[in-house]
C-alpha positions in Angstrom: -0.2 -0.1 -0.1 1.5 3.5 -1.1 -0.1 6.8 0.4 1.3 10.4 -0.4 0.2 13.5 1.6 0.0 17.0 0.0 0.3 19.5 2.9 2.2 22.5 3.7 3.7 24.4 6.3 5.0 28.1 6.5 5.6 31.5 8.5 2.0 32.4 7.3 0.1 29.2 7.6 1.9 27.9 10.7 2.7 24.2 11.3 -0.6 22.5 12.1 -1.5 20.8 8.8 1.9 19.3 8.6 2.1 18.3 12.4 -1.3 16.5 12.0 -0.6 14.5 9.1 2.6 13.3 10.4 0.8 12.1 13.6 -1.5 10.0 10.8 1.4 9.1 8.8 2.9 7.6 12.1 -0.1 5.4 12.4 0.0 4.3 8.9 3.7 3.5 8.5 3.6 0.1 9.6 0.8 -0.9 7.1 1.9 1.3 3.9 4.5 3.1 2.5 3.9 7.2 3.5 5.5 10.0 1.6 5.0 13.6 1.6 4.5 16.2 -1.1 5.2 19.9 0.1 6.0 23.3 -1.2 9.3 24.7 -0.2 7.7 27.7 1.4 9.4 30.0 3.5 8.9 28.4 7.1 8.6 25.0 5.7 9.0 21.6 7.8 10.3 19.7 4.8 13.8 18.9 6.7 11.7 18.3 9.9 9.7 15.7 8.1 12.8 14.1 6.4 14.3 13.8 10.1 11.0 12.1 11.1 11.5 9.3 8.6 9.3 10.5 5.5 10.3 11.0 1.9 9.3 14.3 0.7 8.6 15.3 -3.0 9.2 19.3 -3.3 6.9 21.2 -5.2 8.5 24.4 -6.7 7.0 27.7 -5.5 7.1 29.8 -8.4 3.4 29.6 -9.0 0.9 29.4 -6.6 -2.0 28.1 -8.7 -3.8 25.0 -8.3 -3.4 23.7 -11.8 0.6 24.3 -11.5 0.3 22.3 -8.1 -1.7 19.8 -9.6 0.7 19.4 -12.7 3.5 18.8 -10.1 1.6 16.2 -7.9 0.6 14.6 -10.9 4.2 14.4 -12.7 5.5 13.2 -9.6 2.7 10.0 -8.9 3.6 9.0 -12.4 6.8 7.8 -11.5 5.1 4.9 -10.4 3.8 2.2 -12.2 0.7 1.5 -10.0 -1.7 4.0 -8.9 -1.2 5.5 -4.9 -3.8 3.4 -3.0 -4.5 6.9 -1.0 -3.7 10.6 -1.9 -4.4 12.7 1.4 -4.8 16.4 1.1 -4.7 18.8 3.8 -4.5 22.2 2.4 -6.8 25.2 2.6 -5.6 26.3 -0.9 -7.0 23.3 -2.7 -10.4 21.9 -3.6 -12.3 19.7 -5.9 -10.9 21.2 -8.9 -7.1 20.3 -8.0 -8.7 16.9 -6.3 -10.5 15.9 -9.7 -7.6 16.3 -11.9 -5.2 14.2 -9.7 -7.8 11.7 -9.1 -6.6 9.5 -11.8 -3.3 9.0 -9.9 -4.5 7.5 -7.1 -7.4 5.0 -6.1 -8.8 7.1 -3.7 -8.5 10.7 -2.2 -8.9 11.6 1.4 -9.5 15.5 2.5 -8.7 16.7 5.8 -10.6 20.2 6.2 -12.2 22.2 9.0 -13.1 25.4 6.9 -16.1 24.0 4.8 -15.9 26.8 2.7 -15.2 25.2 -0.7 -16.1 22.0 -2.6 -14.3 18.7 -2.5 -14.0 15.7 -5.2 -12.8 12.9 -2.6 -14.1 9.6 -1.3 -13.2 10.3 2.7 -13.3 13.7 4.4 -12.2 14.2 8.1 -12.9 17.2 9.9 -11.9 16.6 13.6 -13.3 19.7 15.2 -16.7 20.2 17.1 -19.5 22.3 15.4 -23.0 22.5 15.6 -25.0 20.4 13.1 -21.4 19.1 11.3 -22.9 17.2 8.7 -24.7 20.3 7.4 -21.7 22.0 7.0 -20.2 19.6 4.0 -23.8 18.8 2.7 -23.4 20.5 -0.1 -19.6 20.6 -0.6 -19.3 16.8 -1.2 -20.2 14.0 -3.6 -23.4 11.9 -2.1 -21.1 8.8 -1.7 -18.3 10.7 0.3 -17.8 9.2 3.5 -17.4 12.0 6.6 -15.6 11.3 9.6 -16.8 14.2 11.8 -15.7 15.6 15.5 -13.1 15.0 17.8 -13.9 11.3 18.4 -11.5 11.6 15.0 -9.0 14.0 16.2 -5.3 13.3 15.0 -3.2 13.1 18.6 -0.3 11.2 19.0 -0.7 8.0 21.1 1.0 9.4 24.1 -2.0 11.3 24.7 -4.2 8.6 25.2 -1.2 7.0 27.5 -0.9 9.8 29.5 -4.7 10.4 29.9 -4.9 7.1 32.1 -2.3 8.4 34.4 -2.7 12.4 34.7 -4.2 13.7 38.0 -4.9 17.4 38.3 -3.8 19.7 41.0 -6.4 21.4 43.4 -4.1 25.0 42.5 -2.8 26.8 39.9 0.9 26.8 39.9 2.3 25.5 36.6 1.2 27.3 33.2 1.8 25.9 29.6 2.0 28.6 27.1 1.7 27.4 23.6 0.6 29.3 20.3 1.9 26.7 17.6 4.6 26.8 15.5 4.6 30.1 14.2 2.8 32.4 16.6 2.1 35.1 13.9 0.4 37.5 16.0 2.9 37.6 18.8 0.8 36.1 21.4 3.7 34.6 23.3 5.3 37.9 24.1 1.9 39.0 25.0 1.2 36.1 27.6 4.9 36.7 29.0 4.0 40.2 29.6 0.9 38.9 31.7 3.1 36.6 33.5 5.3 39.5 34.5 2.3 41.4 35.9 1.3 37.8 37.7 4.9 37.7 39.1 4.7 41.4 40.1 1.2 40.8 42.1 2.0 36.9 43.6 5.9 36.7 43.7 7.0 33.0 43.3 3.5 31.6 43.3 3.6 30.6 39.4 5.9 29.0 37.1 5.7 28.8 33.4 6.9 26.9 30.3 6.8 28.7 27.3 6.8 26.5 24.1 8.5 28.2 20.7 7.7 26.3 17.3 10.4 25.7 14.7 9.0 28.5 12.7 8.6 31.2 15.3 10.0 34.6 13.7 10.2 35.9 17.3 11.7 33.3 19.1 15.0 35.0 20.1 13.2 37.8 21.5 10.9 35.1 23.5 14.3 33.3 25.0 15.4 36.8 26.0 12.0 37.8 27.8 11.8 34.6 29.4 15.4 34.5 30.8 14.3 37.9 32.8 11.7 36.5 34.4 12.1 34.3 37.6 10.6 30.3 37.3 9.7 30.8 33.5 11.6 28.1 31.2 11.4 28.1 27.5 11.4 25.3 25.5 12.1 25.0 21.7 9.9 22.6 19.9 8.8 20.4 22.4 8.2 16.5 21.0 7.1 15.7 24.3 3.9 17.8 24.4 1.4 15.0 26.1 3.9 15.1 29.3 4.1 19.0 29.5 0.4 19.1 29.3 0.0 16.5 31.9 2.3 18.6 34.2 0.7 22.0 33.8 -2.5 23.0 35.7 -3.5 25.8 32.9 -2.7 26.2 29.4 -2.5 29.4 27.7 -2.9 29.2 23.9 -4.3 29.3 20.5 -7.1 27.3 18.8 -6.5 24.2 16.4 -5.7 20.8 17.0 -4.1 21.6 20.3 -7.6 22.4 21.6 -8.2 18.4 21.7 -5.0 17.6 22.9 -5.8 19.9 26.1 -9.1 18.3 26.3 -7.8 15.0 26.2 -5.6 15.4 29.2 -8.4 17.5 31.3 -6.2 20.8 30.8 -8.1 23.6 31.4 -7.2 26.3 28.7 -7.4 30.1 28.4 -7.6 30.5 24.2 -7.0 33.5 21.9 -7.4 33.1 18.3 -4.9 33.6 16.1 -6.4 32.7 13.0 -9.7 32.9 10.9 -9.7 29.3 10.8 -9.9 28.8 14.6 -13.1 31.2 14.9 -15.7 28.6 14.6 -14.3 25.6 16.1 -13.2 28.0 19.4 -16.6 29.8 19.6 -18.2 26.1 19.7 -15.7 24.9 22.4 -16.4 27.7 24.2 -19.7 27.4 24.3 -19.6 23.8 25.5 -17.4 25.0 28.6 -14.3 23.2 27.1 -12.0 26.6 26.9 -12.3 30.0 28.3 -12.0 32.1 25.2 -10.8 35.7 25.6 -11.5 36.5 21.7 -9.5 37.1 18.5 -5.8 38.4 18.9 -6.2 41.9 18.0 -8.6 42.4 20.7 -6.6 40.6 23.3 -4.3 42.9 26.0 -1.7 41.3 28.2 -4.1 42.8 30.9 -7.1 40.3 29.7 -4.8 37.2 30.2 -3.3 38.4 33.5 -7.1 38.8 34.7 -8.3 35.5 33.4 -5.4 33.6 34.8 -6.7 35.2 38.3 -10.1 34.0 37.7 -8.9 30.4 37.1 -6.7 30.3 40.3 -9.7 31.6 42.3 -12.4 29.4 40.7 -11.8 25.6 41.5 -15.2 24.7 40.1 -14.3 26.4 36.7 -11.4 24.2 36.4 -12.9 21.0 37.5 -15.8 21.4 35.2 -13.6 22.5 32.0 -11.3 19.9 32.8 -14.2 16.7 33.1 -15.9 18.1 30.1 -12.6 17.6 28.0 -11.7 14.6 29.0 -15.3 12.9 28.4 -15.1 14.7 24.7 -11.6 13.3 23.6 -10.0 9.6 24.3 -6.9 10.2 22.3 -7.6 7.4 19.7 -8.8 9.0 16.6 -5.5 8.6 14.7 -5.8 4.9 15.1 -9.5 5.0 14.0 -8.6 7.0 10.8 -5.6 4.4 10.1 -8.5 1.9 10.1 -10.9 3.7 8.0 -7.8 4.0 5.4 -7.0 0.5 5.5 -10.3 -0.2 4.4 -9.6 0.3 1.2 
């Protein structure tokens, strides 16, 4: 079985698409030969994908059109005598036009999406997020026989989250913060949060510690490291591979939306969320309505003082933390990647 994954990372779109595809690839690699197809964008993760053991076909960046993207994809897939078993497409810039053109090169196409803003020509579609009436979002965007796998039951989490879920115990107090705004953090929320942590330290010296994550493509990483060095009990962590462990140790997370929402829920980690991209809005608002996160709003509307005050609210309100923690753990079991692997193996 041969599976190809078309996805990208960049300073603009972040690393989330690639990271969730790597999680799925890790589930598949014992059953199939998996390779990636990526553009060499600024802030790409091609070298990192290689380091994880997967070959990468590089698509030139001269032309952003879907037609040129499809032409390169087809030329690459034609190198094999037999069709690929699956082509997995996780890319907001590609839609039914691309999928229809490349479909003859693969037996089946799977799409990973969460925007529901464009048509798809695929056999299987995954949207791992929580929405009101999820089937209705895609009813006019896919073919009648497209299989839909919707909701956090299918969230693509690494297996160590399900493993950590069995032993994590939440503290009755908030003493340890985990700050993580993804691989790129294009709106600078990490620095804003560090300003809030500084204000908290001035009010409550020595009461809180924090681990601050910087992604591989964070353009402000050096400044973040410098700010962390100025604060007591604050540790800067470069691109952590042990996210489940870090989340298990924390009492409260501060971060963005996206896949990490389901990582935090799986481990019952309460979270303060700032929306850093448009594709996070619908998910984050629905998660907030279901008491899975504390939503501060869009990045441009949030100041350090808002973060500080919300942390203080979590410190004071034990019921808020315990309710959010239990609701998250009930919703997400961490086995979604395995479920999707089984779906793909049915081909």
